[in-house]
MISE-262003 format. One record per atom (N, C-alpha, C, O, CB): residue in one letter; atom name; x, y, z. Coordinates in steps of 0.02 Angstrom, whole numbers, plus 50000, padded with zeros to 5 digits. Glycine has a CB too. Layout:
# MISE-262003
code_site_x_y_z
A_CA_X_Y_Z
...
# end
This chain:
# MISE-262003
code_site_x_y_z
M_N_50046_49940_49969
M_CA_50007_49996_50003
M_C_50057_50047_50004
M_O_50110_50045_50034
M_CB_49977_49980_50078
P_N_50028_50109_49953
P_CA_50069_50156_49951
P_C_50060_50219_50013
P_O_50001_50235_50025
P_CB_50061_50180_49880
K_N_50122_50261_50060
K_CA_50124_50284_50106
K_C_50054_50329_50102
K_O_50016_50331_50151
K_CB_50188_50309_50115
A_N_50041_50362_50047
A_CA_50016_50436_50052
A_C_49951_50394_50063
A_O_49914_50428_50098
A_CB_50026_50501_49979
A_N_49919_50329_50047
A_CA_49845_50285_50072
A_C_49861_50269_50136
A_O_49814_50285_50171
A_CB_49823_50210_50029
Q_N_49916_50238_50177
Q_CA_49930_50217_50239
Q_C_49916_50298_50277
Q_O_49875_50292_50323
Q_CB_50013_50179_50243
G_N_49937_50356_50269
G_CA_49919_50416_50307
G_C_49856_50434_50307
G_O_49834_50467_50354
G_CB_49951_50469_50289
L_N_49808_50415_50245
L_CA_49764_50442_50255
L_C_49729_50383_50294
L_O_49707_50410_50345
L_CB_49739_50474_50199
R_N_49716_50331_50295
R_CA_49692_50273_50320
R_C_49709_50288_50412
R_O_49666_50284_50456
R_CB_49735_50200_50277
H_N_49765_50303_50420
H_CA_49780_50318_50515
H_C_49759_50381_50511
H_O_49744_50397_50568
H_CB_49871_50317_50557
S_N_49749_50424_50475
S_CA_49712_50493_50500
S_C_49633_50477_50503
S_O_49596_50500_50547
S_CB_49726_50563_50441
M_N_49611_50434_50451
M_CA_49547_50423_50462
M_C_49512_50374_50522
M_O_49455_50378_50545
M_CB_49530_50404_50402
S_N_49566_50325_50540
S_CA_49545_50313_50612
S_C_49548_50358_50654
S_O_49492_50376_50674
S_CB_49576_50271_50640
L_N_49598_50389_50679
L_CA_49579_50453_50730
L_C_49554_50484_50725
L_O_49541_50517_50775
L_CB_49606_50488_50751
Q_N_49523_50504_50660
Q_CA_49446_50553_50660
Q_C_49392_50507_50701
Q_O_49369_50529_50754
Q_CB_49409_50568_50566
R_N_49375_50452_50680
R_CA_49326_50396_50698
R_C_49334_50381_50788
R_O_49284_50368_50821
R_CB_49351_50319_50647
Q_N_49396_50385_50815
Q_CA_49415_50377_50902
Q_C_49389_50453_50930
Q_O_49363_50459_50986
Q_CB_49520_50364_50922
T_N_49398_50506_50889
T_CA_49399_50576_50928
T_C_49319_50606_50893
T_O_49322_50666_50884
T_CB_49485_50636_50903
T_N_49274_50586_50879
T_CA_49197_50592_50872
T_C_49174_50616_50932
T_O_49207_50603_50983
T_CB_49160_50527_50854
P_N_49123_50647_50937
P_CA_49094_50669_50992
P_C_49042_50602_51009
P_O_49019_50594_51065
P_CB_49058_50746_50978
R_N_49029_50563_50960
R_CA_48978_50514_50987
R_C_49026_50452_51023
R_O_48995_50417_51064
R_CB_48924_50481_50919
A_N_49088_50437_51015
A_CA_49145_50417_51037
A_C_49162_50438_51111
A_O_49189_50402_51153
A_CB_49192_50439_50991
E_N_49143_50499_51118
E_CA_49157_50535_51169
E_C_49090_50523_51217
E_O_49100_50524_51278
E_CB_49173_50609_51146
G_N_49037_50513_51197
G_CA_48966_50499_51243
G_C_48913_50552_51221
G_O_48853_50543_51224
G_CB_48980_50509_51333
L_N_48942_50608_51198
L_CA_48903_50659_51209
L_C_48831_50647_51165
L_O_48777_50666_51187
L_CB_48945_50724_51189
Y_N_48834_50627_51129
Y_CA_48770_50599_51086
Y_C_48716_50551_51121
Y_O_48655_50554_51111
Y_CB_48799_50557_51024
L_N_48757_50497_51174
L_CA_48732_50448_51192
L_C_48690_50477_51254
L_O_48660_50431_51281
L_CB_48782_50395_51201
R_N_48677_50553_51291
R_CA_48659_50556_51326
R_C_48617_50607_51331
R_O_48632_50653_51368
R_CB_48692_50546_51353
P_N_48550_50608_51291
P_CA_48504_50671_51272
P_C_48482_50685_51332
P_O_48469_50746_51328
P_CB_48442_50663_51219
A_N_48470_50670_51379
A_CA_48429_50705_51443
A_C_48459_50742_51493
A_O_48439_50777_51539
A_CB_48396_50658_51482
V_N_48528_50719_51464
V_CA_48573_50762_51519
V_C_48587_50822_51453
V_O_48597_50876_51480
V_CB_48661_50710_51561
L_N_48592_50827_51374
L_CA_48595_50878_51361
L_C_48533_50926_51372
L_O_48539_50986_51380
L_CB_48616_50872_51308
R_N_48478_50896_51373
R_CA_48398_50919_51379
R_C_48415_50965_51444
R_O_48397_51023_51437
R_CB_48330_50847_51394
A_N_48435_50954_51485
A_CA_48418_50972_51566
A_C_48469_51023_51557
A_O_48463_51060_51607
A_CB_48432_50908_51637
V_N_48515_51044_51521
V_CA_48549_51104_51538
V_C_48524_51170_51494
V_O_48547_51227_51498
V_CB_48626_51090_51527
S_N_48477_51150_51456
S_CA_48420_51205_51417
S_C_48397_51254_51474
S_O_48363_51231_51520
S_CB_48341_51162_51382
S_N_48413_51318_51473
S_CA_48365_51376_51492
S_C_48290_51377_51453
S_O_48241_51398_51484
S_CB_48405_51447_51474
R_N_48286_51358_51397
R_CA_48215_51393_51364
R_C_48167_51352_51397
R_O_48182_51295_51417
R_CB_48203_51388_51273
P_N_48116_51375_51405
P_CA_48042_51353_51452
P_C_48025_51297_51402
P_O_48024_51300_51340
P_CB_47964_51423_51463
P_N_48010_51235_51450
P_CA_47995_51180_51415
P_C_47910_51187_51373
P_O_47866_51227_51388
P_CB_48004_51118_51473
R_N_47907_51143_51327
R_CA_47841_51132_51279
R_C_47791_51114_51311
R_O_47802_51059_51337
R_CB_47845_51084_51226
I_N_47738_51133_51322
I_CA_47661_51095_51343
I_C_47637_51098_51272
I_O_47635_51153_51245
I_CB_47601_51141_51405
Q_N_47620_51049_51244
Q_CA_47571_51027_51195
Q_C_47502_51011_51202
Q_O_47488_50963_51238
Q_CB_47593_50980_51172
L_N_47458_51041_51175
L_CA_47378_51028_51192
L_C_47378_50988_51115
L_O_47409_51007_51065
L_CB_47313_51114_51207
L_N_47342_50939_51120
L_CA_47330_50874_51045
L_C_47281_50853_51064
L_O_47262_50831_51119
L_CB_47382_50802_51026
G_N_47248_50863_50990
G_CA_47189_50850_50992
G_C_47167_50867_50928
G_O_47201_50896_50886
G_CB_47158_50877_51042
L_N_47098_50845_50920
L_CA_47044_50855_50844
L_C_47023_50923_50883
L_O_47013_50916_50944
L_CB_46958_50781_50820
L_N_47018_50974_50861
L_CA_47006_51044_50869
L_C_46968_51090_50806
L_O_46980_51094_50746
L_CB_47075_51071_50884
P_N_46931_51113_50840
P_CA_46887_51169_50783
P_C_46936_51219_50749
P_O_46979_51249_50780
P_CB_46825_51225_50827
A_N_46928_51222_50703
A_CA_46981_51291_50663
A_C_46993_51349_50705
A_O_47044_51385_50702
A_CB_46944_51330_50592
I_N_46943_51356_50745
I_CA_46930_51437_50786
I_C_47014_51428_50823
I_O_47053_51475_50820
I_CB_46837_51442_50868
L_N_47032_51367_50854
L_CA_47078_51355_50894
L_C_47142_51351_50839
L_O_47196_51336_50865
L_CB_47059_51291_50940
K_N_47141_51362_50771
K_CA_47208_51352_50729
K_C_47231_51407_50705
K_O_47185_51447_50694
K_CB_47203_51309_50671
P_N_47286_51429_50692
P_CA_47329_51493_50688
P_C_47282_51520_50629
P_O_47251_51571_50645
P_CB_47422_51483_50668
C_N_47272_51496_50569
C_CA_47225_51541_50523
C_C_47166_51552_50562
C_O_47161_51605_50594
C_CB_47205_51508_50452
G_N_47123_51512_50564
G_CA_47050_51483_50564
G_C_46998_51525_50516
G_O_47007_51530_50456
G_CB_47021_51483_50643
P_N_46959_51547_50540
P_CA_46908_51589_50505
P_C_46922_51637_50454
P_O_46899_51644_50398
P_CB_46877_51621_50547
A_N_46976_51677_50495
A_CA_47008_51738_50464
A_C_47031_51721_50388
A_O_47018_51747_50334
A_CB_47074_51760_50511
C_N_47076_51660_50412
C_CA_47092_51642_50318
C_C_47028_51629_50279
C_O_47032_51644_50219
C_CB_47141_51561_50302
A_N_46972_51606_50299
A_CA_46922_51605_50263
A_C_46896_51659_50228
A_O_46876_51654_50170
A_CB_46885_51585_50294
Q_N_46896_51707_50258
Q_CA_46835_51770_50261
Q_C_46854_51805_50190
Q_O_46808_51824_50154
Q_CB_46843_51837_50340
P_N_46916_51812_50172
P_CA_46932_51831_50107
P_C_46905_51800_50050
P_O_46895_51839_50003
P_CB_46991_51827_50102
F_N_46886_51724_50040
F_CA_46857_51691_49997
F_C_46790_51689_49984
F_O_46761_51686_49930
F_CB_46873_51644_50005
T_N_46754_51690_50076
T_CA_46685_51695_50060
T_C_46647_51755_50070
T_O_46586_51759_50073
T_CB_46654_51650_50091
N_N_46695_51810_50075
N_CA_46643_51880_50081
N_C_46594_51856_50143
N_O_46537_51880_50145
N_CB_46588_51898_49997
E_N_46609_51822_50179
E_CA_46568_51832_50259
E_C_46611_51865_50284
E_O_46667_51880_50264
E_CB_46550_51767_50311
S_N_46567_51883_50357
S_CA_46614_51915_50401
S_C_46632_51847_50438
S_O_46606_51792_50429
S_CB_46582_51981_50451
V_N_46702_51869_50496
V_CA_46720_51823_50519
V_C_46694_51788_50589
V_O_46707_51735_50617
V_CB_46773_51837_50516
E_N_46645_51854_50607
E_CA_46618_51815_50666
E_C_46539_51773_50640
E_O_46494_51759_50679
E_CB_46606_51878_50736
A_N_46537_51762_50569
A_CA_46465_51727_50544
A_C_46509_51664_50528
A_O_46492_51609_50551
A_CB_46412_51768_50467
L_N_46560_51668_50495
L_CA_46593_51605_50513
L_C_46623_51554_50541
L_O_46641_51496_50529
L_CB_46605_51600_50504
K_N_46624_51631_50623
K_CA_46626_51549_50685
K_C_46567_51544_50722
K_O_46569_51517_50778
K_CB_46690_51548_50757
A_N_46509_51569_50696
A_CA_46453_51572_50731
A_C_46437_51495_50685
A_O_46418_51448_50719
A_CB_46401_51652_50725
E_N_46444_51487_50621
E_CA_46427_51429_50569
E_C_46475_51372_50594
E_O_46458_51315_50581
E_CB_46441_51450_50483
E_N_46535_51382_50629
E_CA_46569_51342_50637
E_C_46562_51299_50705
E_O_46575_51240_50718
E_CB_46619_51370_50625
R_N_46536_51353_50741
R_CA_46527_51327_50813
R_C_46433_51284_50798
R_O_46407_51249_50842
R_CB_46531_51416_50886
R_N_46407_51294_50748
R_CA_46348_51241_50750
R_C_46351_51177_50710
R_O_46310_51132_50708
R_CB_46286_51273_50726
E_N_46421_51185_50674
E_CA_46430_51128_50642
E_C_46469_51087_50664
E_O_46470_51029_50643
E_CB_46444_51135_50590
T_N_46518_51113_50720
T_CA_46556_51076_50752
T_C_46546_50995_50798
T_O_46517_51006_50852
T_CB_46572_51124_50786
P_N_46557_50948_50791
P_CA_46539_50897_50819
P_C_46569_50890_50889
P_O_46630_50889_50902
P_CB_46552_50848_50777
A_N_46503_50882_50946
A_CA_46519_50891_51006
A_C_46570_50867_51027
A_O_46602_50910_51056
A_CB_46481_50877_51039
F_N_46598_50813_51028
F_CA_46675_50792_51055
F_C_46738_50853_51044
F_O_46784_50869_51083
F_CB_46701_50718_51007
V_N_46726_50872_50992
V_CA_46777_50928_50968
V_C_46760_50982_50997
V_O_46809_51017_51010
V_CB_46780_50944_50894
R_N_46703_51008_51018
R_CA_46685_51076_51058
R_C_46718_51034_51133
R_O_46752_51066_51173
R_CB_46578_51106_51058
E_N_46708_50983_51141
E_CA_46725_50966_51227
E_C_46816_50976_51214
E_O_46842_51016_51253
E_CB_46693_50857_51262
N_N_46862_50946_51165
N_CA_46925_50935_51155
N_C_46948_51025_51162
N_O_46996_51046_51194
N_CB_46939_50888_51078
A_N_46898_51070_51119
A_CA_46931_51144_51127
A_C_46926_51166_51204
A_O_46971_51193_51237
A_CB_46886_51204_51076
E_N_46856_51148_51227
E_CA_46845_51180_51315
E_C_46898_51154_51358
E_O_46917_51186_51407
E_CB_46768_51152_51359
R_N_46920_51108_51345
R_CA_46977_51064_51382
R_C_47036_51095_51369
R_O_47070_51115_51416
R_CB_46984_50987_51360
A_N_47057_51106_51301
A_CA_47127_51161_51296
A_C_47135_51220_51322
A_O_47178_51238_51362
A_CB_47140_51183_51237
H_N_47082_51255_51292
H_CA_47058_51324_51331
H_C_47065_51306_51400
H_O_47108_51343_51424
H_CB_46977_51350_51317
G_N_47047_51275_51434
G_CA_47049_51287_51501
G_C_47103_51271_51542
G_O_47119_51304_51591
G_CB_47003_51262_51525
L_N_47143_51198_51512
L_CA_47192_51182_51534
L_C_47254_51240_51521
L_O_47304_51252_51555
L_CB_47199_51118_51508
A_N_47226_51273_51450
A_CA_47291_51321_51447
A_C_47284_51394_51484
A_O_47325_51440_51493
A_CB_47310_51337_51365
E_N_47227_51388_51499
E_CA_47208_51445_51556
E_C_47253_51436_51629
E_O_47296_51471_51658
E_CB_47120_51435_51577
Q_N_47225_51381_51641
Q_CA_47260_51360_51711
Q_C_47338_51359_51711
Q_O_47375_51393_51748
Q_CB_47238_51285_51731
L_N_47355_51319_51667
L_CA_47444_51327_51658
L_C_47465_51397_51657
L_O_47491_51425_51706
L_CB_47475_51295_51582
L_N_47454_51423_51603
L_CA_47459_51501_51614
L_C_47449_51550_51697
L_O_47488_51591_51722
L_CB_47398_51526_51564
K_N_47403_51533_51714
K_CA_47388_51561_51767
K_C_47462_51537_51836
K_O_47501_51574_51866
K_CB_47302_51533_51781
D_N_47453_51459_51840
D_CA_47502_51435_51891
D_C_47588_51462_51862
D_O_47629_51494_51895
D_CB_47491_51339_51896
F_N_47595_51440_51801
F_CA_47680_51447_51780
F_C_47699_51505_51735
F_O_47757_51523_51728
F_CB_47707_51380_51736
G_N_47638_51537_51701
G_CA_47654_51599_51674
G_C_47700_51603_51631
G_O_47698_51553_51596
G_CB_47669_51639_51714
P_N_47754_51647_51612
P_CA_47802_51637_51559
P_C_47856_51589_51552
P_O_47897_51587_51506
P_CB_47829_51688_51553
R_N_47852_51540_51618
R_CA_47903_51500_51611
R_C_47904_51430_51564
R_O_47946_51385_51563
R_CB_47915_51489_51673
I_N_47842_51436_51529
I_CA_47791_51374_51494
I_C_47800_51391_51410
I_O_47801_51452_51401
I_CB_47690_51384_51522
R_N_47804_51365_51370
R_CA_47784_51373_51302
R_C_47709_51308_51301
R_O_47705_51250_51320
R_CB_47864_51353_51242
I_N_47657_51361_51266
I_CA_47604_51307_51266
I_C_47601_51311_51192
I_O_47616_51361_51161
I_CB_47530_51320_51310
E_N_47576_51244_51160
E_CA_47572_51249_51083
E_C_47505_51207_51081
E_O_47495_51166_51126
E_CB_47643_51214_51035
V_N_47455_51216_51028
V_CA_47395_51189_51031
V_C_47412_51171_50982
V_O_47444_51215_50952
V_CB_47337_51216_51041
V_N_47404_51101_50942
V_CA_47427_51053_50892
V_C_47344_51026_50871
V_O_47298_51024_50912
V_CB_47491_50986_50929
G_N_47341_51017_50839
G_CA_47269_50976_50811
G_C_47283_50925_50780
G_O_47331_50925_50742
G_CB_47223_51010_50762
L_N_47254_50884_50787
L_CA_47270_50808_50755
L_C_47248_50814_50672
L_O_47263_50759_50649
L_CB_47216_50738_50800
D_N_47235_50832_50648
D_CA_47221_50830_50588
D_C_47281_50864_50547
D_O_47295_50849_50489
D_CB_47156_50858_50581
S_N_47315_50916_50587
S_CA_47365_50936_50553
S_C_47445_50888_50547
S_O_47461_50851_50593
S_CB_47371_50999_50584
P_N_47487_50894_50487
P_CA_47533_50851_50496
P_C_47588_50845_50546
P_O_47621_50794_50552
P_CB_47553_50851_50450
R_N_47598_50902_50583
R_CA_47618_50883_50655
R_C_47575_50847_50692
R_O_47599_50800_50724
R_CB_47630_50938_50694
G_N_47510_50859_50695
G_CA_47480_50841_50747
G_C_47473_50748_50714
G_O_47470_50706_50759
G_CB_47404_50897_50763
V_N_47472_50732_50673
V_CA_47473_50669_50660
V_C_47525_50639_50665
V_O_47518_50578_50664
V_CB_47453_50657_50611
W_N_47594_50663_50671
W_CA_47637_50642_50679
W_C_47655_50629_50747
W_O_47684_50579_50766
W_CB_47667_50670_50649
L_N_47632_50688_50789
L_CA_47633_50682_50868
L_C_47573_50629_50876
L_O_47592_50588_50918
L_CB_47618_50762_50914
G_N_47523_50616_50859
G_CA_47480_50566_50880
G_C_47500_50509_50882
G_O_47483_50472_50928
G_CB_47432_50561_50850
I_N_47551_50485_50821
I_CA_47560_50418_50815
I_C_47639_50411_50863
I_O_47654_50352_50874
I_CB_47561_50395_50724
R_N_47675_50450_50884
R_CA_47710_50433_50904
R_C_47713_50439_50982
R_O_47759_50417_51017
R_CB_47746_50450_50871
H_N_47675_50464_50997
H_CA_47627_50457_51061
H_C_47590_50424_51067
H_O_47560_50432_51121
H_CB_47597_50494_51078
R_N_47574_50387_51039
R_CA_47504_50340_51036
R_C_47438_50370_51070
R_O_47411_50346_51119
R_CB_47518_50267_51076
V_N_47416_50433_51031
V_CA_47369_50459_51062
V_C_47310_50453_51031
V_O_47271_50497_51049
V_CB_47381_50516_51075
G_N_47285_50411_50986
G_CA_47218_50405_50951
G_C_47175_50475_50933
G_O_47188_50532_50914
G_CB_47173_50359_50999
K_N_47125_50440_50950
K_CA_47087_50502_50918
K_C_47052_50547_50978
K_O_47005_50584_50964
K_CB_47025_50474_50863
G_N_47080_50540_51052
G_CA_47070_50587_51096
G_C_47106_50652_51119
G_O_47120_50694_51077
G_CB_47066_50558_51135
F_N_47114_50657_51157
F_CA_47148_50729_51172
F_C_47219_50718_51222
F_O_47220_50669_51260
F_CB_47086_50784_51216
A_N_47262_50754_51221
A_CA_47321_50728_51241
A_C_47358_50808_51273
A_O_47351_50866_51256
A_CB_47362_50684_51169
V_N_47393_50781_51317
V_CA_47426_50848_51347
V_C_47521_50790_51344
V_O_47540_50735_51365
V_CB_47374_50882_51462
I_N_47544_50834_51314
I_CA_47612_50825_51328
I_C_47682_50864_51334
I_O_47702_50911_51298
I_CB_47619_50792_51294
V_N_47703_50843_51370
V_CA_47742_50884_51424
V_C_47825_50860_51389
V_O_47854_50807_51378
V_CB_47722_50853_51525
D_N_47841_50944_51379
D_CA_47922_50937_51349
D_C_47948_50883_51302
D_O_48008_50871_51301
D_CB_47970_50928_51405
G_N_47898_50846_51259
G_CA_47895_50778_51229
G_C_47926_50720_51270
G_O_47955_50673_51244
G_CB_47930_50780_51164
N_N_47917_50727_51337
N_CA_47930_50670_51365
N_C_47868_50623_51420
N_O_47870_50564_51436
N_CB_47993_50691_51399
E_N_47834_50656_51433
E_CA_47774_50629_51487
E_C_47712_50649_51444
E_O_47706_50707_51423
E_CB_47772_50672_51575
V_N_47665_50598_51432
V_CA_47596_50601_51406
V_C_47545_50586_51436
V_O_47535_50530_51460
V_CB_47589_50572_51361
F_N_47495_50645_51438
F_CA_47423_50643_51482
F_C_47361_50618_51431
F_O_47335_50660_51395
F_CB_47401_50730_51516
R_N_47341_50560_51429
R_CA_47304_50538_51361
R_C_47221_50553_51397
R_O_47214_50542_51457
R_CB_47326_50436_51329
N_N_47163_50579_51356
N_CA_47110_50592_51394
N_C_47101_50583_51479
N_O_47061_50547_51510
N_CB_47068_50558_51362
S_N_47154_50629_51504
S_CA_47170_50647_51575
S_C_47107_50722_51586
S_O_47085_50758_51542
S_CB_47272_50671_51581
D_N_47097_50723_51639
D_CA_47045_50770_51676
D_C_47073_50767_51740
D_O_47033_50788_51783
D_CB_46963_50749_51676
E_N_47138_50743_51768
E_CA_47172_50754_51806
E_C_47215_50822_51811
E_O_47255_50808_51766
E_CB_47198_50707_51805
Y_N_47238_50891_51835
Y_CA_47262_50934_51817
Y_C_47312_50918_51866
Y_O_47366_50924_51837
Y_CB_47227_50991_51809
E_N_47323_50901_51923
E_CA_47368_50897_51965
E_C_47441_50863_51943
E_O_47498_50886_51949
E_CB_47336_50866_52014
S_N_47413_50789_51912
S_CA_47454_50764_51886
S_C_47507_50802_51818
S_O_47568_50795_51815
S_CB_47419_50712_51876
V_N_47474_50832_51780
V_CA_47499_50866_51730
V_C_47545_50932_51753
V_O_47595_50955_51725
V_CB_47442_50883_51689
K_N_47510_50957_51816
K_CA_47569_51011_51846
K_C_47616_51004_51865
K_O_47659_51048_51859
K_CB_47562_51042_51886
Q_N_47629_50933_51905
Q_CA_47682_50905_51942
Q_C_47731_50894_51877
Q_O_47790_50913_51883
Q_CB_47659_50834_51989
A_N_47705_50859_51804
A_CA_47748_50830_51771
A_C_47792_50919_51728
A_O_47849_50933_51709
A_CB_47700_50761_51716
V_N_47725_50958_51732
V_CA_47761_51030_51695
V_C_47803_51051_51759
V_O_47859_51065_51737
V_CB_47696_51104_51666
D_N_47801_51058_51820
D_CA_47845_51065_51890
D_C_47915_51047_51863
D_O_47957_51089_51849
D_CB_47820_51007_51960
R_N_47925_50973_51855
R_CA_47982_50944_51842
R_C_47994_50966_51769
R_O_48052_50984_51757
R_CB_47979_50869_51856
A_N_47962_50967_51733
A_CA_48012_51009_51661
A_C_48048_51059_51664
A_O_48101_51069_51634
A_CB_47976_51038_51606
I_N_48014_51103_51712
I_CA_48032_51171_51719
I_C_48107_51170_51776
I_O_48158_51204_51767
I_CB_47956_51215_51752
T_N_48100_51138_51815
T_CA_48170_51123_51846
T_C_48219_51079_51817
T_O_48274_51079_51844
T_CB_48161_51096_51907
A_N_48209_51031_51756
A_CA_48258_51012_51737
A_C_48276_51068_51674
A_O_48334_51066_51654
A_CB_48249_50940_51723
H_N_48234_51113_51646
H_CA_48264_51174_51602
H_C_48309_51222_51652
H_O_48352_51262_51634
H_CB_48196_51223_51565
N_N_48289_51210_51715
N_CA_48327_51279_51755
N_C_48304_51331_51737
N_O_48346_51376_51728
N_CB_48398_51293_51746
V_N_48232_51347_51726
V_CA_48199_51401_51711
V_C_48174_51457_51777
V_O_48129_51453_51818
V_CB_48144_51372_51673
P_N_48216_51498_51766
P_CA_48222_51551_51829
P_C_48131_51563_51855
P_O_48086_51548_51817
P_CB_48269_51643_51794
A_N_48121_51586_51910
A_CA_48053_51586_51932
A_C_48024_51656_51911
A_O_47966_51671_51924
A_CB_48050_51573_52012
# end
């Protein structure tokens, strides 16, 4: 084997030995997450009416020439009961979490019918119900028990070292 090829081969073996993976940096994602000072993300996942979606009726208004209030009223009439219940749960839970934790958390409402919602639903085995996902780790499916969610959020805030 020529000397140049041997030298290249030797330098490649050195690179392999000194990669971060070999040092264990990528083997401990929980440790890396724990040093983040960014507030934990609380995701409220379920089938939700368009009123709670980022665009909702306001985006449809230019195409229908109806007022936004008329579109909201129509949506309220035509939305199935379980979807309205999910919306009420999401709204109530978000209010309570914001009251208890304020700016120390980030709340994200995700519809199961969105691409992100489909992915989260499959990843966390949510099905067609309602779920609260705390920092991507703890999942509460169809739970009405606020205390367990609150404790999980407390743990996530502690893990993120978010100042009070």
